[in-house]
Backbone as CSV, one residue per row, in Angstrom:
resi,resn,N_x,N_y,N_z,CA_x,CA_y,CA_z,C_x,C_y,C_z
1,MET,86.667,164.915,133.714,86.173,163.727,134.367,86.136,163.982,135.863
2,ALA,84.976,163.743,136.460,84.828,163.885,137.900,85.332,162.624,138.583
3,GLY,85.689,162.721,139.830,86.080,161.545,140.600,87.530,161.180,140.391
4,ALA,88.004,160.289,141.200,89.403,159.890,141.163,89.564,158.560,140.457
5,ILE,90.562,158.468,139.621,90.931,157.193,139.013,92.001,156.588,139.899
6,ALA,91.830,155.338,140.215,92.664,154.683,141.214,93.883,154.023,140.591
7,GLY,94.883,154.813,140.197,96.146,154.288,139.701,96.006,153.411,138.478
8,ALA,96.929,152.457,138.347,96.975,151.583,137.172,95.707,150.765,137.022
9,SER,95.132,150.293,138.132,93.897,149.513,138.035,92.767,150.366,137.479
10,GLY,92.707,151.616,137.879,91.711,152.532,137.335,91.937,152.805,135.868
11,ASP,93.211,152.848,135.461,93.526,153.070,134.048,93.015,151.929,133.182
12,VAL,93.156,150.687,133.647,92.661,149.532,132.897,91.150,149.610,132.761
13,VAL,90.461,149.908,133.855,89.002,149.987,133.831,88.539,151.130,132.937
14,ARG,89.194,152.266,133.036,88.822,153.408,132.183,89.018,153.052,130.708
15,LEU,90.120,152.398,130.377,90.374,151.972,129.001,89.235,151.083,128.503
16,LEU,88.866,150.076,129.285,87.796,149.173,128.869,86.495,149.922,128.622
17,ILE,86.100,150.728,129.592,84.805,151.404,129.528,84.775,152.457,128.429
18,GLU,85.752,153.345,128.415,85.697,154.496,127.515,86.193,154.198,126.103
19,GLU,87.086,153.223,125.950,87.693,153.009,124.641,87.347,151.674,123.991
20,CYS,86.802,150.732,124.754,86.614,149.393,124.191,85.161,148.979,123.976
21,TRP,84.239,149.499,124.738,82.872,148.983,124.680,82.027,149.503,123.525
22,SER,82.437,150.561,122.861,81.562,151.230,121.888,81.510,150.586,120.516
23,ASP,82.495,149.773,120.141,82.503,149.231,118.774,83.351,147.966,118.687
24,ASP,83.290,147.309,117.534,84.012,146.046,117.337,85.518,146.188,117.503
25,SER,86.093,147.266,116.976,87.542,147.415,117.110,87.931,147.603,118.577
26,GLY,87.076,148.253,119.343,87.319,148.391,120.769,87.242,147.051,121.477
27,LEU,86.282,146.225,121.073,86.176,144.893,121.678,87.397,144.045,121.328
28,ASP,87.955,144.245,120.132,89.199,143.563,119.777,90.315,143.977,120.737
29,ARG,90.411,145.279,121.046,91.415,145.776,121.993,91.151,145.244,123.400
30,MET,89.864,145.129,123.756,89.508,144.644,125.082,90.058,143.244,125.324
31,ALA,90.037,142.406,124.302,90.516,141.028,124.448,91.938,140.988,125.002
32,GLY,92.754,141.978,124.667,94.129,142.048,125.152,94.251,142.503,126.593
33,GLN,93.135,142.918,127.205,93.131,143.387,128.593,92.540,142.351,129.544
34,LEU,92.313,141.124,129.037,91.657,140.082,129.815,92.607,138.912,130.072
35,THR,92.454,138.270,131.212,93.234,137.072,131.511,92.675,135.887,130.722
36,PRO,93.500,134.871,130.502,92.939,133.611,129.996,91.913,133.121,131.029
37,GLY,90.793,132.648,130.577,89.762,132.186,131.494,88.880,133.289,132.047
38,TYR,88.966,134.495,131.470,88.102,135.616,131.867,86.644,135.161,131.953
39,VAL,85.924,135.687,132.966,84.508,135.380,133.148,83.728,136.681,133.326
40,HIS,82.650,136.819,132.549,81.712,137.936,132.707,80.475,137.366,133.398
41,HIS,80.223,137.809,134.632,79.091,137.303,135.410,77.824,138.048,135.019
42,THR,76.762,137.305,134.725,75.477,137.885,134.336,74.362,137.202,135.123
43,PRO,73.155,137.779,135.101,72.018,137.092,135.734,71.696,135.749,135.060
44,TRP,72.188,135.537,133.844,71.913,134.321,133.081,73.040,133.301,133.184
45,GLY,74.031,133.577,134.001,75.149,132.663,134.168,76.473,133.337,133.875
46,ASP,77.528,132.554,133.933,78.877,133.057,133.681,79.202,132.920,132.200
47,TRP,79.671,134.019,131.604,79.940,134.062,130.168,81.432,134.177,129.897
48,SER,81.858,133.598,128.788,83.209,133.784,128.260,83.274,135.148,127.562
49,PHE,84.461,135.513,127.108,84.563,136.770,126.366,83.765,136.698,125.065
50,ALA,83.746,135.558,124.407,82.950,135.425,123.171,81.476,135.686,123.461
51,GLU,80.986,135.191,124.578,79.580,135.428,124.936,79.358,136.882,125.330
52,PHE,80.334,137.481,126.034,80.255,138.913,126.348,80.154,139.713,125.053
53,ARG,80.982,139.375,124.086,80.985,140.076,122.803,79.633,139.943,122.109
54,THR,79.030,138.762,122.166,77.698,138.567,121.584,76.683,139.460,122.298
55,GLY,76.808,139.570,123.607,75.929,140.469,124.356,76.093,141.913,123.926
56,MET,77.330,142.335,123.679,77.569,143.704,123.218,77.031,143.918,121.803
57,GLU,77.062,142.875,120.986,76.458,142.966,119.650,74.958,143.196,119.772
58,TYR,74.327,142.546,120.750,72.903,142.792,120.985,72.678,144.249,121.412
59,VAL,73.487,144.737,122.363,73.357,146.130,122.806,73.486,147.060,121.605
60,ASP,74.443,146.768,120.719,74.631,147.595,119.528,73.428,147.514,118.588
61,SER,72.718,146.397,118.578,71.531,146.284,117.725,70.388,147.150,118.246
62,VAL,70.436,147.522,119.523,69.400,148.347,120.131,69.805,149.817,120.158
63,PHE,71.087,150.094,120.457,71.572,151.470,120.607,72.752,151.718,119.681
64,ALA,72.645,152.722,118.828,73.747,153.151,117.951,74.539,154.258,118.655
65,ASP,75.716,154.534,118.138,76.514,155.685,118.584,76.716,155.722,120.095
66,ARG,76.969,154.557,120.680,77.163,154.506,122.125,78.503,155.109,122.513
67,SER,78.485,155.809,123.638,79.731,156.254,124.247,79.574,156.149,125.759
68,TYR,80.686,155.910,126.413,80.700,155.687,127.853,81.743,156.607,128.473
69,GLN,81.436,157.133,129.656,82.399,157.972,130.364,82.440,157.571,131.828
70,VAL,83.632,157.280,132.310,83.833,156.962,133.716,83.625,158.223,134.529
71,THR,82.823,158.111,135.562,82.585,159.220,136.481,83.440,159.087,137.727
72,HIS,83.570,157.846,138.211,84.316,157.633,139.449,84.800,156.188,139.499
73,VAL,86.003,155.975,140.014,86.559,154.635,140.193,87.097,154.504,141.609
74,ILE,86.822,153.359,142.210,87.351,153.030,143.528,88.029,151.674,143.409
75,SER,89.214,151.534,143.996,89.871,150.230,143.980,90.362,149.874,145.373
76,GLU,90.349,148.581,145.624,90.886,148.050,146.862,91.567,146.735,146.503
77,GLY,92.880,146.743,146.539,93.621,145.554,146.125,93.354,145.250,144.661
78,ASP,92.901,144.034,144.388,92.651,143.645,142.998,91.200,143.848,142.578
79,LEU,90.383,144.505,143.427,88.982,144.771,143.116,88.798,146.223,142.717
80,VAL,88.068,146.452,141.630,87.856,147.805,141.117,86.369,147.980,140.826
81,ALA,85.827,149.132,141.210,84.437,149.473,140.925,84.402,150.828,140.238
82,ALA,83.588,150.938,139.207,83.458,152.207,138.485,81.989,152.576,138.362
83,TYR,81.717,153.850,138.467,80.404,154.426,138.178,80.567,155.176,136.874
84,LEU,79.607,155.041,135.957,79.774,155.652,134.644,78.464,156.171,134.094
85,SER,78.585,157.022,133.105,77.427,157.481,132.352,77.602,157.020,130.913
86,TRP,76.496,156.916,130.196,76.567,156.493,128.799,75.477,157.193,128.007
87,THR,75.721,157.315,126.716,74.740,157.891,125.802,74.678,157.030,124.549
88,GLY,73.592,157.170,123.830,73.427,156.446,122.580,72.184,156.918,121.869
89,THR,71.870,156.247,120.774,70.688,156.558,119.978,69.900,155.273,119.788
90,ARG,68.607,155.304,120.122,67.765,154.126,119.906,67.625,153.886,118.411
91,ARG,67.914,152.696,117.994,67.813,152.369,116.568,66.364,152.341,116.092
92,THR,65.414,152.045,116.974,64.011,151.941,116.566,63.413,153.262,116.134
93,ASP,63.784,154.332,116.820,63.148,155.616,116.496,64.127,156.785,116.388
94,GLY,65.419,156.542,116.562,66.418,157.604,116.448,66.470,158.544,117.640
95,SER,65.770,158.222,118.718,65.781,159.106,119.884,67.059,158.917,120.701
96,ALA,67.457,160.002,121.341,68.642,159.970,122.197,68.301,159.271,123.505
97,VAL,69.262,158.555,124.026,69.120,157.907,125.329,70.391,158.166,126.127
98,ALA,70.210,158.353,127.414,71.344,158.542,128.315,71.076,157.721,129.554
99,GLY,72.123,157.245,130.172,71.930,156.436,131.364,73.155,156.418,132.245
100,ARG,73.056,155.644,133.279,74.128,155.457,134.247,74.386,153.967,134.370
101,GLY,75.535,153.619,134.881,75.846,152.214,135.080,76.918,152.035,136.128
102,ALA,77.098,150.780,136.501,78.152,150.411,137.441,78.888,149.208,136.868
103,TYR,80.190,149.200,137.045,81.038,148.120,136.567,81.967,147.729,137.701
104,HIS,82.073,146.428,137.944,82.951,145.900,138.987,83.812,144.818,138.372
105,CYS,85.072,144.758,138.773,85.927,143.703,138.245,86.993,143.300,139.260
106,ARG,87.551,142.132,138.990,88.705,141.645,139.736,89.850,141.530,138.744
107,LEU,90.983,142.122,139.108,92.162,142.087,138.263,93.123,141.003,138.729
108,ALA,93.882,140.475,137.796,94.964,139.546,138.098,96.113,139.905,137.168
109,GLY,97.236,140.285,137.735,98.379,140.672,136.920,98.100,141.879,136.033
110,GLY,97.242,142.778,136.490,96.922,143.982,135.733,95.889,143.785,134.639
111,LEU,95.343,142.578,134.520,94.327,142.282,133.516,93.020,141.914,134.211
112,VAL,91.904,142.074,133.508,90.606,141.747,134.081,90.401,140.234,134.044
113,ALA,90.164,139.650,135.223,89.936,138.213,135.336,88.446,137.887,135.341
114,GLU,87.653,138.760,135.970,86.200,138.570,135.998,85.557,139.923,136.226
115,ASP,84.292,140.048,135.765,83.606,141.314,135.940,82.096,141.141,136.017
116,TRP,81.456,142.228,136.468,80.003,142.318,136.619,79.621,143.741,136.203
117,ASP,78.425,143.925,135.638,77.968,145.277,135.326,76.451,145.362,135.383
118,VAL,75.962,146.583,135.463,74.531,146.854,135.410,74.353,148.240,134.804
119,PHE,73.362,148.356,133.893,73.127,149.619,133.193,71.637,149.914,133.145
120,PHE,71.294,151.191,133.211,69.911,151.611,133.108,69.807,152.839,132.219
121,PRO,68.872,152.843,131.275,68.595,154.085,130.555,67.967,155.083,131.526
122,ALA,68.344,156.318,131.410,67.754,157.367,132.247,66.759,158.200,131.435
123,SER,66.833,158.105,130.131,65.910,158.878,129.292,65.586,158.116,128.037
């Protein structure tokens, strides 16, 4: 892994990205890393974890075999930003896709209180 992970806050973000986003069991684990009242900020409004999970179900309906890898994490106080790469397979035609993304969050008591992300396919 390139880049520096920023201590315990980086460990939480790495866990979410690399171990929780790819499947339902990971999303179950993710729930334990969130504060009560967690908010996922999107262009369509602020979502609860249940709505975030529904969004990930949509992503899974488009891309199979997703995996995510943290490239770099920066933290300042309770704010953490990560740059990552991801791969998957388009369900429509079985073609491979790879992309990059950014994830930002605010931690409270070592748990994610709110977050933002953006992803783009590169191929």
